[in-house]
C-alpha positions in Angstrom: 127.6 -22.2 177.7 129.6 -21.0 180.6 128.4 -19.1 183.6 129.4 -15.5 184.3 131.8 -16.8 187.0 133.4 -19.2 184.6 133.8 -16.4 182.0 135.5 -14.1 184.6 137.7 -17.0 185.7 138.7 -17.6 182.0 139.6 -13.9 181.6 141.6 -14.0 184.9 143.5 -17.0 183.5 144.3 -15.0 180.4 145.7 -12.1 182.6 147.8 -14.6 184.6 149.1 -16.2 181.4 150.1 -12.9 180.0 151.9 -11.9 183.3 153.8 -15.2 183.3 154.8 -14.8 179.6 156.0 -11.2 180.1 158.1 -12.3 183.1 159.5 -15.6 181.9 159.5 -15.8 178.1 162.3 -13.7 176.5 160.4 -13.2 173.2 157.2 -11.9 175.0 159.3 -9.8 177.4 160.9 -7.8 174.6 157.8 -7.0 172.7 156.4 -3.4 172.5 153.1 -2.0 171.3 154.8 -1.0 168.1 156.3 -4.5 167.5 153.0 -6.4 168.0 150.8 -3.9 166.0 151.4 -5.6 162.6 150.5 -9.0 164.2 147.3 -7.5 165.7 146.3 -6.4 162.2 146.9 -9.9 160.9 144.7 -11.3 163.7 141.9 -9.0 162.8 141.9 -10.2 159.2 142.1 -13.8 160.4 138.9 -13.2 162.5 137.3 -11.5 159.5 138.1 -14.6 157.3 136.4 -17.0 159.8 133.3 -14.7 160.0 133.0 -14.7 156.2 133.4 -18.5 156.2 130.8 -18.9 159.0 133.2 -21.2 160.9 132.0 -20.8 164.5 134.9 -22.8 166.0 137.3 -20.7 163.9 135.7 -17.5 165.1 136.0 -18.6 168.7 139.7 -19.3 168.2 140.4 -16.0 166.5 138.5 -14.0 169.1 140.8 -15.6 171.7 143.9 -14.6 169.7 142.6 -11.1 169.4 141.8 -10.9 173.1 145.4 -12.0 173.8 146.6 -9.1 171.9 144.3 -6.6 173.7 145.6 -7.9 177.0 149.2 -7.7 175.7 148.7 -4.0 175.0 147.1 -3.4 178.4 149.9 -5.3 180.1 152.5 -3.1 178.5 150.5 0.0 179.5 150.4 -1.2 183.1 154.1 -1.8 183.1 154.6 1.8 181.9 152.2 3.1 184.5 149.9 4.7 181.9 146.8 2.5 182.1 145.7 -1.1 182.7 143.0 -3.4 181.3 140.4 -2.1 183.8 140.9 1.4 182.5 140.2 0.2 179.0 137.1 -1.8 179.9 135.7 1.0 182.0 136.3 3.5 179.2 134.4 1.5 176.7 131.5 0.8 179.2 131.3 4.5 180.0 131.2 5.3 176.3 128.4 2.7 175.6 126.3 4.0 178.5 126.6 7.6 177.1 125.7 6.5 173.6 122.7 4.5 174.6 120.4 6.8 176.7 117.5 4.6 175.7 119.0 1.8 177.7 121.0 3.4 180.5 120.7 6.2 183.0 123.7 8.5 183.2 124.9 6.6 186.3 125.0 3.4 184.3 121.9 1.8 185.8 119.3 0.3 183.5 116.2 2.1 182.5 112.9 0.3 182.9 111.9 -1.6 179.8 109.6 0.4 177.6 109.3 1.7 174.1 112.7 2.2 172.5 113.7 3.8 169.2 114.1 1.6 166.2 117.5 0.4 165.0 117.2 2.8 162.1 116.5 5.8 164.3 119.5 4.9 166.5 121.8 4.5 163.5 120.5 7.8 161.9 121.5 9.8 165.0 124.5 7.8 166.1 127.2 10.3 165.0 125.3 13.2 166.5 125.2 11.5 169.9 128.9 10.6 169.7 129.7 14.2 168.9 128.4 15.2 172.4 130.9 12.9 174.2 133.3 14.4 176.6 136.9 13.7 175.3 135.4 12.4 172.1 136.5 13.2 168.6 136.3 16.9 167.8 135.0 16.2 164.3 132.8 13.4 162.8 135.6 12.1 160.6 138.2 12.6 163.3 138.0 9.0 164.6 138.7 7.3 161.3 142.3 6.0 161.3 144.6 7.1 158.5 146.0 3.6 158.3 142.7 2.0 157.7 142.5 0.2 154.4 140.9 2.5 151.8 137.8 0.5 151.1 136.9 0.3 154.8 137.9 3.9 155.3 135.5 5.0 152.5 132.7 2.9 153.9 133.3 4.2 157.4 133.3 7.8 156.2 130.0 7.3 154.3 128.4 5.6 157.3 129.4 8.5 159.6 128.1 11.0 157.1 124.8 9.1 157.0 124.6 9.2 160.7 124.5 13.0 160.4 121.8 13.0 157.8 124.2 13.6 154.9 123.1 10.8 152.5 121.1 10.2 149.3 117.4 10.5 149.8 116.8 7.7 147.3 119.5 5.1 146.8 118.7 5.0 143.0 120.1 8.5 142.8 123.6 7.3 143.5 123.9 5.8 140.0 124.0 9.3 138.4 127.0 10.0 140.6 128.7 6.8 139.6 128.1 7.6 135.9 129.4 11.1 136.4 132.6 9.8 138.1 133.1 7.1 135.4 132.9 9.8 132.7 135.4 12.0 134.5 137.8 9.1 135.0 137.6 8.2 131.3 138.2 11.8 130.4 141.2 12.1 132.7 142.7 9.0 131.1 142.7 10.8 127.8 144.8 13.6 129.2 147.6 11.3 130.3 148.0 13.2 133.6 148.9 10.6 136.2 147.9 12.8 139.2 144.5 13.7 137.7 143.9 10.1 136.7 144.6 8.9 140.2 142.2 11.5 141.7 139.4 10.5 139.3 139.8 6.8 139.8 139.6 7.5 143.5 136.4 9.4 143.0 135.0 6.6 140.9 135.8 3.9 143.4 134.4 6.0 146.3 131.1 6.4 144.4 130.9 2.6 143.6 131.5 1.9 147.3 128.8 4.3 148.2 126.4 2.5 145.8 127.2 -0.9 147.3 126.5 0.6 150.8 123.2 2.0 149.8 122.1 -1.4 148.4 123.2 -3.2 151.6 126.3 -4.9 150.0 129.5 -5.0 151.9 132.1 -3.8 149.3 135.0 -5.6 151.0 133.0 -8.9 150.9 132.0 -8.3 147.3 135.5 -7.5 146.1 136.9 -10.4 148.1 134.5 -12.8 146.4 135.5 -11.5 143.0 139.2 -11.9 143.9 138.5 -15.5 145.0 136.7 -16.2 141.7 139.5 -14.7 139.7 142.0 -16.8 141.6 140.1 -20.0 140.8 139.7 -19.2 137.1 143.3 -18.1 136.7 144.5 -21.2 138.5 142.4 -23.3 136.2 143.9 -21.5 133.2 147.4 -22.0 134.5 147.0 -25.7 135.4 145.4 -26.6 132.0 148.2 -24.7 130.2 150.9 -26.7 132.0 149.1 -29.9 131.2 149.5 -29.2 127.6 153.2 -28.6 128.1 152.9 -24.9 127.4 153.6 -21.7 129.3 151.1 -18.8 129.7 153.7 -16.5 128.1 153.7 -18.6 124.9 149.9 -18.4 124.4 147.8 -15.9 122.6 145.2 -13.9 124.5 142.5 -15.7 122.5 143.9 -19.1 123.5 143.9 -18.1 127.2 140.4 -16.7 126.9 139.1 -20.0 125.6 140.5 -21.9 128.6 139.2 -19.2 130.9 135.7 -19.5 129.5 135.9 -23.3 129.9 136.7 -22.8 133.6 133.9 -20.3 133.9 131.4 -22.7 132.3 132.4 -25.3 135.0 131.3 -22.9 137.7 134.7 -21.8 138.8 
């Protein structure tokens, strides 16, 4: 592993690399915060993929790509005269010091080691501590981006509510809510009212995500695994149909189900 000095030198190299690219590369020079935002979102998902795969080399690479984007934004901010990377890093350090009074004094110095609250106690009061921040979000839900994918947004909202004590006392109780929302969704489908159906399907999915959270299952990972499984089995169905000189559109559902079950039996 690298020393602190080597880490600082590597970060300095990244800053120098960014300065050179902004000054001498036409493509980098014309980028704005708005133009690189979609690429940043892609980098976040690429990092997430490597974490799910457990590829440490891949994770290291993707962290570097994401760090490059963070420095890119800060470089643009510095050119505008609005902020620089030091402002960003100081802000997050100040925030972490404030949110961890069991670790830091208000001036940022470390407290003597001693008895600390448990991880659960910290998590249970996290949102209440954040609500006391100067210049923080005015409401508990205020910091959740509107553009966040819906599954992650639902999970974040539920976690924030839990941090304020608004949660099920027993996780088993959530199943009554799931069943209630399932019934309402089924009832709405019988009315053929698209707006009502959309609302009830949303309520049902929110309840299922809540259940997965309570049981310690990441809903994004769970759904991602199911999507990968569906892809494998459907690809098997498609490939084996083509081998027989047929098209999927020419087959009956029963014929497709038989090949699907065959792929399932092979562990796909």
